[in-house]
Residue frames relative to the residue before (quaternion, step in Angstrom):
aa qw qx qy qz dx dy dz
X 1.0000 0.0000 0.0000 0.0000 0.00 0.00 0.00
X 0.3380 -0.7501 0.5387 0.1812 3.59 -0.77 1.03
X 0.4801 -0.6751 0.4667 0.3098 3.63 -0.76 0.93
X 0.6115 -0.5407 0.4248 0.3914 3.56 -1.21 0.58
X 0.7650 0.3218 -0.2589 0.4942 3.55 -0.94 0.90
X 0.6485 -0.5313 0.3202 0.4411 3.60 1.23 0.11
X 0.7336 -0.4130 0.2950 0.4519 3.60 -1.29 0.06
X 0.4585 -0.6764 0.5052 0.2775 3.54 -1.05 0.82
X 0.4247 -0.7148 0.5018 0.2385 3.55 -0.88 1.02
X 0.4768 -0.6806 0.4802 0.2808 3.56 -0.92 0.90
X 0.5864 -0.5511 0.4421 0.3961 3.62 -1.18 0.46
X 0.6730 -0.5254 0.3268 0.4053 3.63 -1.13 0.57
X 0.6646 0.5153 -0.3249 0.4326 3.61 0.87 -0.87
X 0.6577 0.4986 -0.3157 0.4681 3.58 1.04 -0.71
X 0.6204 0.5241 -0.3439 0.4714 3.58 1.09 -0.62
X 0.6359 0.4986 -0.3221 0.4933 3.59 1.06 -0.76
X 0.6336 0.5358 -0.3330 0.4480 3.57 0.98 -0.80
X 0.6334 0.5314 -0.3292 0.4560 3.59 1.01 -0.77
X 0.6433 0.5087 -0.3216 0.4732 3.57 1.03 -0.80
X 0.6647 0.4991 -0.3016 0.4670 3.57 0.97 -0.86
X 0.6166 0.5572 -0.3402 0.4401 3.56 1.01 -0.77
X 0.6629 0.5192 -0.3065 0.4438 3.58 0.96 -0.86
X 0.7202 0.4367 -0.2385 0.4833 3.57 1.13 -0.65
X 0.8390 0.2186 -0.0548 0.4952 3.57 0.85 -1.02
X 0.5885 -0.6074 0.3706 0.3840 3.60 1.19 -0.08
X 0.7007 -0.5130 0.3228 0.3764 3.52 -1.31 0.42
X 0.6413 0.5500 -0.3414 0.4119 3.60 0.90 -0.87
X 0.6816 0.4634 -0.2836 0.4903 3.57 0.94 -0.88
X 0.6522 0.5301 -0.3208 0.4366 3.60 0.89 -0.91
X 0.6333 0.5570 -0.3332 0.4215 3.58 1.04 -0.75
X 0.6544 0.5231 -0.3139 0.4469 3.61 1.18 -0.46
X 0.5275 0.6428 -0.4089 0.3759 3.60 1.25 -0.15
X 0.3430 -0.7479 0.5241 0.2197 3.64 -0.64 1.03
X 0.4934 -0.6760 0.4689 0.2824 3.55 -1.19 0.57
X 0.6383 0.5832 -0.3268 0.3818 3.58 1.15 -0.55
X 0.0897 0.7649 -0.6356 0.0539 3.55 -1.25 0.55
X 0.2449 -0.7331 0.6092 0.1775 3.54 -1.31 0.33
X 0.1562 -0.7828 0.5971 0.0796 3.54 -0.65 1.11
X 0.0422 -0.7750 0.6304 -0.0128 3.55 -0.91 1.03
X 0.7805 -0.2411 0.1246 0.5631 3.56 0.21 1.25
X 0.8235 -0.1954 0.1616 0.5076 3.56 -0.69 -1.07
X 0.6452 0.4775 -0.3129 0.5077 3.59 1.33 0.14
X 0.1695 -0.7750 0.6040 0.0761 3.56 -1.03 0.88
X 0.1604 -0.7822 0.5977 0.0729 3.56 -1.00 0.89
X 0.0856 -0.8060 0.5857 -0.0034 3.57 -0.81 1.10
X 0.2463 -0.6875 0.6495 0.2119 3.50 -1.40 0.28
X 0.0674 0.8058 -0.5802 0.0974 3.58 -0.43 1.21
X 0.4757 -0.6604 0.4988 0.2979 3.54 -1.04 0.76
X 0.6187 -0.5734 0.3959 0.3628 3.55 -1.17 0.62
X 0.6019 0.5763 -0.3671 0.4133 3.60 1.08 -0.55
X 0.6505 0.4939 -0.3211 0.4794 3.59 1.21 -0.28
X 0.3609 0.7797 -0.4656 0.2124 3.62 1.25 -0.11
X 0.6447 0.5191 -0.3632 0.4277 3.68 0.82 -0.75
X 0.7236 0.4178 -0.2371 0.4957 3.58 1.18 -0.51
X 0.3358 0.7711 -0.4927 0.2233 3.63 1.22 0.08
X 0.6662 0.4952 -0.3433 0.4395 3.68 0.79 -0.81
X 0.6547 0.5033 -0.3153 0.4676 3.60 0.97 -0.82
X 0.6670 0.5031 -0.3013 0.4595 3.56 0.91 -0.93
X 0.6662 0.5112 -0.3077 0.4474 3.57 0.89 -0.92
X 0.6657 0.5001 -0.3008 0.4651 3.56 0.91 -0.92
X 0.6447 0.5278 -0.3241 0.4480 3.59 0.99 -0.83
X 0.6633 0.4897 -0.3123 0.4720 3.57 0.93 -0.81
X 0.5978 0.5553 -0.3633 0.4498 3.59 1.01 -0.72
X 0.7161 0.4561 -0.2566 0.4619 3.56 0.82 -0.99
X 0.6925 0.4966 -0.2943 0.4327 3.59 0.92 -0.84
X 0.7983 0.2780 -0.1421 0.5150 3.61 0.98 -0.80
X 0.4382 -0.7167 0.4507 0.3020 3.59 1.20 -0.20
X 0.3954 0.7052 -0.4970 0.3151 3.59 1.15 0.53
X 0.5130 -0.6562 0.4680 0.2953 3.56 -1.24 0.51
X 0.8168 0.1102 0.0039 0.5662 3.55 0.91 -0.98
X 0.1613 -0.7646 0.6178 0.0875 3.55 -1.11 0.79
X 0.1357 -0.7884 0.5992 0.0308 3.55 -0.85 1.09
X 0.1839 -0.7348 0.6382 0.1377 3.54 -1.27 0.53
X 0.4232 -0.6889 0.5258 0.2642 3.56 -0.93 0.90
X 0.1694 -0.8174 0.5466 0.0667 3.59 -0.78 1.02
X 0.8010 0.0133 -0.0030 0.5984 3.58 1.24 -0.14
X 0.6786 -0.4944 0.3454 0.4192 3.57 -1.27 0.06
X 0.6275 -0.4674 0.4395 0.4412 3.53 -1.33 0.20
X 0.1375 -0.8652 0.4821 -0.0049 3.55 -0.57 1.18
X 0.8611 0.2630 -0.1607 0.4044 3.49 -1.32 0.55
X 0.7422 -0.4183 0.3113 0.4210 3.48 -1.41 0.09
X 0.7063 0.4569 -0.2633 0.4723 3.57 1.07 -0.69
X 0.3746 -0.7462 0.4774 0.2739 3.61 1.30 0.05
X 0.2113 0.8187 -0.5001 0.1870 3.56 0.90 1.00
X 0.4281 -0.6906 0.5115 0.2796 3.60 -0.96 0.79
X 0.2479 -0.7172 0.6260 0.1798 3.55 -1.25 0.54
X 0.1473 0.8120 -0.5347 0.1819 3.56 -0.29 1.31
X 0.2135 -0.7363 0.6292 0.1282 3.51 -1.40 0.31
X 0.3874 -0.6981 0.5516 0.2416 3.57 -1.00 0.83
X 0.0745 -0.8063 0.5854 0.0398 3.60 -0.78 1.00
X 0.7803 0.0578 -0.0826 0.6173 3.59 1.29 -0.04
X 0.7761 0.2836 -0.2357 0.5115 3.54 -1.02 0.80
X 0.3511 -0.7457 0.5262 0.2092 3.56 -1.09 -0.64
X 0.7293 0.4214 -0.2786 0.4615 3.65 0.53 -1.07
X 0.1550 -0.8183 0.5493 0.0678 3.58 -0.82 0.97
X 0.4961 0.5992 -0.4630 0.4248 3.60 1.22 0.12
X 0.0395 0.8109 -0.5778 0.0840 3.54 -0.87 0.95
X 0.2473 -0.7476 0.5929 0.1685 3.55 -1.33 0.02
X 0.1265 -0.7724 0.6212 0.0390 3.54 -0.96 0.99
X 0.1839 -0.7534 0.6213 0.1120 3.57 -1.02 0.85
X 0.0717 0.8048 -0.5745 0.1313 3.55 -0.66 1.17
X 0.8360 -0.0790 0.0086 0.5430 3.58 -0.65 1.15
X 0.7311 -0.4460 0.2310 0.4618 3.56 1.00 0.85
X 0.6183 0.5220 -0.3466 0.4745 3.61 1.27 -0.01
X 0.2739 -0.7449 0.5878 0.1564 3.55 -1.03 0.86
X 0.0790 -0.7887 0.6096 0.0122 3.55 -0.76 1.11
X 0.0549 -0.7814 0.6214 0.0133 3.59 -0.60 1.11
X 0.1921 0.7758 -0.5746 0.1764 3.59 -0.89 0.93
X 0.4639 -0.6297 0.5429 0.3059 3.54 -1.37 0.17
X 0.3376 -0.7962 0.4692 0.1790 3.58 -0.32 1.26
X 0.6399 0.5133 -0.3339 0.4643 3.60 1.20 -0.30
X 0.7598 0.3688 -0.1881 0.5014 3.58 1.22 -0.38
X 0.7830 0.2387 -0.1146 0.5629 3.57 1.21 -0.46
X 0.4318 -0.7028 0.5098 0.2443 3.54 -1.08 0.78
X 0.0115 -0.7528 0.6572 0.0342 3.55 -1.16 0.69
X 0.1745 -0.8321 0.5224 0.0650 3.57 -0.17 1.32
X 0.3642 -0.7402 0.5259 0.2071 3.57 -0.52 1.19
X 0.6415 0.5676 -0.3227 0.4026 3.58 1.06 -0.72
X 0.6400 0.5174 -0.3239 0.4666 3.60 1.28 -0.21
X 0.3276 0.7925 -0.4708 0.2076 3.57 1.30 0.06
X 0.6870 0.4876 -0.2907 0.4536 3.58 0.81 -0.99
X 0.6663 0.5053 -0.3080 0.4537 3.58 0.97 -0.81
X 0.6123 0.5325 -0.3549 0.4643 3.59 1.03 -0.69
X 0.6682 0.4891 -0.2942 0.4773 3.56 0.96 -0.86
X 0.6465 0.5520 -0.3275 0.4125 3.60 0.93 -0.86
X 0.6269 0.5299 -0.3464 0.4542 3.58 0.98 -0.78
X 0.6448 0.5294 -0.3204 0.4487 3.57 1.00 -0.78
X 0.6610 0.4816 -0.2963 0.4933 3.57 1.18 -0.56
X 0.6641 0.5314 -0.3076 0.4266 3.60 0.96 -0.84
X 0.6778 0.4950 -0.3020 0.4522 3.57 0.91 -0.90
X 0.2446 -0.7819 0.5627 0.1106 3.55 -0.82 1.05
X 0.6191 -0.5393 0.4025 0.4048 3.60 -1.12 0.56
X 0.7831 0.3172 -0.2515 0.4721 3.54 -0.96 0.92
X 0.5482 0.6133 -0.4103 0.3935 3.59 1.22 -0.18
X 0.2991 -0.6945 0.6177 0.2161 3.51 -1.39 0.31
X 0.0433 -0.8045 0.5922 -0.0136 3.56 -0.77 1.05
X 0.1783 -0.7406 0.6361 0.1228 3.55 -1.18 0.65
X 0.1212 -0.7618 0.6338 0.0571 3.56 -0.91 0.98
X 0.2512 -0.8236 0.4936 0.1226 3.56 -0.33 1.26
X 0.7576 0.2171 -0.1407 0.5993 3.61 1.24 -0.33
X 0.0583 -0.8952 0.4403 0.0373 3.54 0.69 1.16
X 0.2040 -0.7850 0.5591 0.1717 3.61 1.01 -0.66
X 0.7699 -0.2941 0.2477 0.5094 3.57 -0.89 -0.94
X 0.6956 -0.4571 0.2611 0.4889 3.57 1.30 0.25
X 0.1701 0.8481 -0.4911 0.1031 3.56 1.26 0.42
X 0.8007 0.2124 -0.1005 0.5510 3.60 0.89 -0.93
X 0.5980 0.5980 -0.3634 0.3909 3.57 1.09 -0.67
X 0.6893 0.4854 -0.2979 0.4477 3.60 0.90 -0.87
X 0.6527 0.4806 -0.3446 0.4735 3.67 0.81 -0.76
X 0.6359 0.5252 -0.3327 0.4573 3.59 1.02 -0.76
X 0.6797 0.5041 -0.2920 0.4456 3.58 0.87 -0.96
X 0.6356 0.5480 -0.3253 0.4357 3.57 1.13 -0.59
X 0.4901 0.6782 -0.4332 0.3350 3.60 1.24 -0.10
X 0.7754 -0.2708 0.1598 0.5477 3.58 1.17 -0.37
X 0.6274 -0.5865 0.3601 0.3643 3.61 -1.15 0.56
X 0.6664 0.4976 -0.3170 0.4560 3.61 1.18 -0.36
X 0.5072 0.6393 -0.4244 0.3925 3.60 1.27 -0.10
X 0.1152 -0.7879 0.6021 0.0581 3.55 -1.06 0.77
X 0.0725 -0.8003 0.5952 -0.0091 3.55 -0.93 0.98
X 0.1441 -0.7234 0.6652 0.1163 3.54 -1.15 0.75
X 0.0890 -0.8200 0.5650 -0.0209 3.54 -0.58 1.22
X 0.1135 -0.8165 0.5660 0.0108 3.57 -0.49 1.26
X 0.0859 0.7920 -0.5981 0.0873 3.58 -0.85 0.99
X 0.3379 -0.7775 0.5075 0.1542 3.55 -0.85 1.06
X 0.6578 0.5203 -0.3078 0.4493 3.60 1.05 -0.77
X 0.4101 -0.7413 0.4648 0.2573 3.64 -0.49 1.09
X 0.6221 0.5333 -0.3534 0.4513 3.62 1.04 -0.68
X 0.6753 0.4769 -0.2915 0.4812 3.56 0.85 -0.97
X 0.6359 0.5416 -0.3361 0.4352 3.59 0.97 -0.83
X 0.6271 0.5421 -0.3405 0.4438 3.58 0.99 -0.78
X 0.6906 0.4486 -0.2762 0.4956 3.58 0.98 -0.84
X 0.5617 0.5833 -0.3886 0.4396 3.60 1.14 -0.54
X 0.7012 0.4569 -0.2837 0.4681 3.57 0.75 -0.99
X 0.6362 0.5157 -0.3326 0.4677 3.59 1.04 -0.72
X 0.6829 0.4924 -0.2945 0.4522 3.59 0.92 -0.86
X 0.5774 0.5603 -0.3780 0.4580 3.58 1.13 -0.54
X 0.6701 0.4777 -0.2969 0.4844 3.58 0.98 -0.83
X 0.6412 0.5457 -0.3297 0.4272 3.58 0.92 -0.89
X 0.7643 0.3739 -0.1813 0.4932 3.55 1.04 -0.82
X 0.5046 -0.7128 0.3876 0.2951 3.56 1.27 0.27
X 0.5981 0.5772 -0.3665 0.4180 3.61 1.10 0.57
X 0.3107 0.7863 -0.4920 0.2075 3.60 1.22 0.28
X 0.6542 0.5222 -0.3174 0.4456 3.60 1.11 -0.59
X 0.6947 0.4629 -0.2694 0.4801 3.60 1.25 -0.28
X 0.7378 0.3827 -0.1936 0.5212 3.57 1.25 -0.37
X 0.2090 -0.7365 0.6318 0.1216 3.53 -0.92 0.98
X 0.1720 -0.7932 0.5798 0.0706 3.58 -0.42 1.24
X 0.0902 -0.8125 0.5756 -0.0185 3.57 -0.74 1.13
X 0.2264 -0.7740 0.5802 0.1145 3.57 -0.68 1.11
X 0.5685 0.5946 -0.4326 0.3690 3.56 -0.69 1.06
X 0.6429 -0.4995 0.4219 0.3989 3.52 -1.40 0.06
X 0.4356 -0.7373 0.4454 0.2613 3.60 -0.63 1.08
X 0.5930 0.5581 -0.3707 0.4465 3.60 1.25 -0.21
X 0.7695 0.3720 -0.1683 0.4910 3.56 1.21 -0.46
X 0.6111 0.5643 -0.3809 0.4038 3.63 1.00 -0.64
X 0.4852 -0.6641 0.4758 0.3117 3.61 -0.99 0.75
X 0.0185 0.7770 -0.6274 0.0479 3.57 -0.86 1.03
X 0.4979 -0.6602 0.4593 0.3245 3.60 -0.92 0.78
X 0.3339 -0.7518 0.5371 0.1865 3.57 -0.92 0.92
X 0.8391 0.2797 -0.1740 0.4329 3.53 -1.28 0.48
X 0.6337 0.5546 -0.3451 0.4144 3.62 1.10 0.48
X 0.6192 0.5940 -0.3411 0.3838 3.60 1.20 -0.33
X 0.3538 -0.6961 0.5861 0.2160 3.53 -1.11 0.79
X 0.7889 0.0528 -0.0049 0.6122 3.57 1.19 -0.65
X 0.0849 -0.7446 0.6577 0.0758 3.51 -1.26 0.59
X 0.1899 -0.7734 0.5980 0.0906 3.56 -0.84 1.04
X 0.0811 -0.7763 0.6251 0.0096 3.55 -0.90 1.03
X 0.0640 0.8587 -0.4987 0.0995 3.55 0.27 1.30
X 0.4036 0.7034 -0.4862 0.3254 3.57 0.64 1.11
X 0.1139 -0.7798 0.6134 0.0519 3.56 -1.03 0.87
X 0.4659 -0.0568 -0.8781 -0.0928 1.53 -2.29 0.99
X 0.8237 -0.0043 -0.0306 0.5663 3.63 1.13 -0.22
X 0.2461 -0.7610 0.5862 0.1292 3.55 -1.01 0.92
X 0.3521 0.7694 -0.4796 0.2324 3.60 1.24 0.07
X 0.6264 0.5446 -0.3702 0.4170 3.68 0.93 -0.64
X 0.6831 0.4766 -0.2829 0.4755 3.62 1.21 -0.33
X 0.3819 0.7404 -0.4832 0.2692 3.62 1.24 0.08
X 0.6401 0.5291 -0.3413 0.4402 3.59 0.92 -0.82
X 0.6312 0.5206 -0.3309 0.4702 3.59 0.98 -0.80
X 0.6794 0.5045 -0.2915 0.4460 3.58 0.92 -0.93
X 0.6119 0.5692 -0.3522 0.4213 3.59 0.99 -0.81
X 0.6731 0.5132 -0.2997 0.4402 3.58 0.98 -0.78
X 0.6610 0.5291 -0.3041 0.4367 3.58 1.22 -0.36
X 0.6341 0.5670 -0.3448 0.3970 3.60 1.11 -0.60
X 0.6487 -0.5265 0.3898 0.3873 3.51 -1.27 0.44
X 0.6226 -0.5671 0.3856 0.3770 3.57 -1.14 0.63
X 0.6945 0.4739 -0.2751 0.4663 3.58 1.03 -0.75
X 0.7054 -0.4502 0.2516 0.4863 3.56 1.27 -0.09
X 0.0702 0.7741 -0.6269 0.0531 3.51 -1.26 0.55
X 0.5398 -0.6505 0.4510 0.2864 3.52 -1.31 0.38
X 0.1502 -0.7235 0.6637 0.1162 3.53 -1.18 0.73
X 0.1165 -0.7505 0.6478 0.0593 3.56 -1.07 0.87
X 0.0280 -0.8597 0.5044 -0.0762 3.54 0.07 1.41
X 0.2143 -0.7775 0.5824 0.1015 3.56 -0.72 1.12
X 0.1308 0.7751 -0.6077 0.1131 3.54 -1.00 0.87
X 0.3495 -0.6930 0.5663 0.2773 3.57 -1.29 -0.13
X 0.0381 -0.7966 0.6031 -0.0156 3.55 -1.18 0.62
X 0.6774 -0.4631 0.3825 0.4248 3.52 -1.34 0.28
X 0.5049 -0.6985 0.4195 0.2851 3.57 -0.71 1.08
X 0.6237 0.5774 -0.3466 0.3969 3.60 1.08 -0.59
X 0.8017 0.0679 -0.0297 0.5931 3.59 1.13 -0.52
X 0.0911 0.8793 -0.4658 0.0391 3.54 1.13 0.76
X 0.7112 0.4659 -0.2881 0.4406 3.58 0.69 -1.00
X 0.6614 0.5062 -0.3067 0.4607 3.58 0.90 -0.91
X 0.6927 0.4824 -0.2856 0.4539 3.59 0.82 -0.98
X 0.6719 0.5008 -0.3068 0.4513 3.58 0.92 -0.89
X 0.6484 0.5163 -0.3232 0.4568 3.59 0.93 -0.85
X 0.6569 0.5068 -0.3109 0.4636 3.58 0.94 -0.86
X 0.6586 0.5170 -0.3156 0.4465 3.59 0.92 -0.88
X 0.6662 0.4876 -0.3065 0.4738 3.60 0.97 -0.81
X 0.6521 0.5075 -0.3283 0.4577 3.60 0.91 -0.82
X 0.6312 0.5173 -0.3330 0.4724 3.59 1.03 -0.69
X 0.6456 0.5144 -0.3160 0.4678 3.58 1.03 -0.79
X 0.6115 0.5425 -0.3416 0.4638 3.59 1.06 -0.73
X 0.6584 0.5048 -0.3044 0.4680 3.58 0.93 -0.88
X 0.6534 0.5137 -0.3126 0.4599 3.59 0.94 -0.88
X 0.6703 0.5044 -0.2862 0.4631 3.56 1.16 -0.67
X 0.5369 -0.6468 0.3974 0.3681 3.60 1.26 0.08
X 0.5877 0.5400 -0.3775 0.4697 3.55 1.15 0.62
X 0.2824 -0.7380 0.5812 0.1945 3.55 -1.32 0.01
X 0.4643 -0.6517 0.5224 0.2944 3.53 -1.20 0.57
X 0.3487 -0.7504 0.5258 0.1973 3.57 -0.84 0.96
X 0.7633 0.0055 -0.0349 0.6450 3.56 1.33 -0.22
X 0.6667 -0.5220 0.3248 0.4213 3.60 -1.12 0.49
X 0.5171 -0.6331 0.4809 0.3171 3.56 -1.08 0.76
X 0.1889 -0.7623 0.6106 0.1020 3.55 -1.12 0.75
X 0.1525 -0.8100 0.5645 0.0449 3.57 -0.77 1.06
X 0.1357 -0.7705 0.6209 0.0484 3.53 -1.12 0.84
X 0.3559 -0.7055 0.5674 0.2314 3.55 -1.02 0.81
X 0.2712 -0.7899 0.5359 0.1235 3.57 -0.77 1.08
X 0.7555 -0.2622 0.2280 0.5554 3.60 0.75 -1.06
X 0.6125 -0.5099 0.4202 0.4340 3.61 -1.20 0.20
X 0.0866 -0.7816 0.6168 0.0333 3.53 -1.17 0.67
X 0.8127 -0.1810 0.0798 0.5480 3.55 0.19 1.25
X 0.7289 -0.4486 0.2920 0.4269 3.56 -1.28 0.21
X 0.8697 0.0671 -0.0714 0.4838 3.55 -0.76 1.08
X 0.6657 0.4700 -0.3022 0.4946 3.60 1.25 0.17
X 0.1684 -0.7776 0.6004 0.0805 3.54 -1.21 0.61
X 0.3963 -0.6704 0.5786 0.2422 3.54 -1.13 0.80
X 0.0282 -0.8053 0.5897 -0.0542 3.56 -0.70 1.18
X 0.1377 -0.7425 0.6410 0.1372 3.57 -1.19 0.56
X 0.1905 -0.7863 0.5841 0.0658 3.54 -0.88 1.04
X 0.1774 -0.7616 0.6186 0.0764 3.55 -0.84 1.08
X 0.1465 0.7833 -0.5935 0.1128 3.57 -0.76 0.97
X 0.2870 -0.7390 0.5887 0.1579 3.56 -0.98 0.93
X 0.0359 -0.8375 0.5422 -0.0579 3.54 -0.58 1.19
X 0.0960 -0.7455 0.6513 0.1042 3.52 -1.35 0.30
X 0.5087 -0.6305 0.4843 0.3305 3.53 -1.11 0.64
X 0.4550 -0.6899 0.4941 0.2700 3.55 -0.92 0.92
X 0.5660 -0.5968 0.4299 0.3723 3.62 -1.03 0.65
X 0.5375 -0.6346 0.4491 0.3267 3.55 -1.03 0.78
């Protein structure tokens, strides 16, 4: 029986699989994964090396099925201090792209910078948490993942966004202009451990670095207001007890930094992070302890 409205169209991955099957046979087509990450006009795939002879066919098929310009294949893990992707172009060429998410425009080079789809909810949440008139410091600003949603909370909000990677910093400044918040955000190029930042003025500090930003808690504590401020600390933990372990680790770091928690830390699971690990963000309101 044909569904009302005509035959149901197959998902994109199945349509690509059909094209591959016609060229390379069922055994090869069966090895094609269904998952993909679309970033505007660029598509990112995870393909096994045994499919390499078919990369041109697969790339071309994805271009036609989704209308993307360039298809990338991940060739290794996110690498180095700058969290750089390791990718290879298998179709097309241009890797600069733009993603629109919750009204924010993110422009970046997908071959040189990471854009984690799994952080979508957290990017939006920061924009909701920050209140008009607050001052926020983002110690790992990237292309503006958290700084831009925060700045959009209102014209009186002020953000200091620190980024060490010159490539990411270039897109940060461009994205601030694209989103009309350049007047609310001070973009700072440099190592957040060394750049001068005013102490005791921040309502919130975001520490969005993985696998763990806990080593930067002491730096963040010095930035919050004397009466207290929020830290949003990203880290990873054992998936079996991720929230409990992450909250405890952050609270211990706060104590080591000579501060105290004004209320119990709250941990949220963001996404899986490798085998048996989970990406967690811990929210904790802290104040510096009296000398």
